[in-house]
N, C-alpha and C positions, 0 to 999 in steps of 0.2 A: 902531255906534260901538264901538271897542275901549276897554273900561273898565279894563284892567289898570293897576296902579300899579307904577311902577318905582322901585326904591330904589338909591341909590348906597351900596355897601358898602365903599368905600375902594379905593385903588390903581386907580381908574378902572373897577372892575368894577360892572356894573349887573345887578340881579336883578329879574325880573318877579315881583312879590309874589303868592304863592298859586299859582304855576305850577311850582314845584319846580326852578328853575334859570335859567340865562342863556338869553335868547332868542338866535336865530341871529345877528341883527345885533349884539346886545350882545357875543356871543362874538367876532365878527369885530373889533369895535371894541377889545375888551380885548386881543386878539392883536396888533393894530397898535400899541397903546400899549406893549406889552411887547417888541416886536420889537427895538428898539435895545438894550435891556438884554441880551436873549439873544445878539444879535450880539456885543456887547462881551465877554460871558463866553466865547463861542466863540473870539474872537480872542486873548484872554488865555491860554486853554488851549492854542491852537495855538502861540503864541509860547513858552510854557513847554516844550512838546514839542520845539520847534526848539532851544531852549537846551540841552535834555537830549540832543540828538543823535538824537531818535526821529522827527523829521519834517523835511521841507523845505517851506518856504512858497514857493509860486510865485505871485508877484504883482508888478505893476508897481511900480518904485521911485518913479514919479510918474505923474500922469495927463496930462501934457503940455498942461495947460490945457483938456482936453476935458471938457465937461459930460456927466454920465452919461446924459442923455436926448437927446444930439445926434443929428441926422439928416444931418450934414455928411459925405458919403461920402468926401471926400478926407481929412478929419481922421481918420475911422475907419480908412481904409486905412493911413495913417501910423502910427496907434497899433497896429494889427495887426502891421505890419512891425516896430515896436519890440519888441513882445511876442515875435514869432517869433525875432528876433535874440537877445533876452535869454534865451529858452528854450534856444537852441543853446549860449549861453555857460554856462548853468547845467548843461546836460547834460555838457559837457566837464569840469566841476569834480566831477561825481559819480562 
C-alpha cells in the first residue's frame, strides 16, 4: 500500500510529502488547472501584437454553432469551406 502523504500547497498544486516534488499525476493535474490561464495570457499577447501591427491573427470570426468535439462530417466540411474562403479574403488584404 502506498503510504505517501499528499499536501495541497495552494493554486491547485499537490506535493507528495517527503518525495521531493510533484508526482507525475499531480503535475498533469496542475498543468490542466493552469491551462486556461496560460491560454488567456497568450491570446492577450497575440491581440496586443496585432494592434501593434506586428502580427495577423488568423481565426474564425465565429464557429457557426459547431461544437469543438463534433463528428458531424457535413458541419465540419462547411466550417472548413468557410475557413478556406476567409483565408483567401485575408490573403488578398495582406
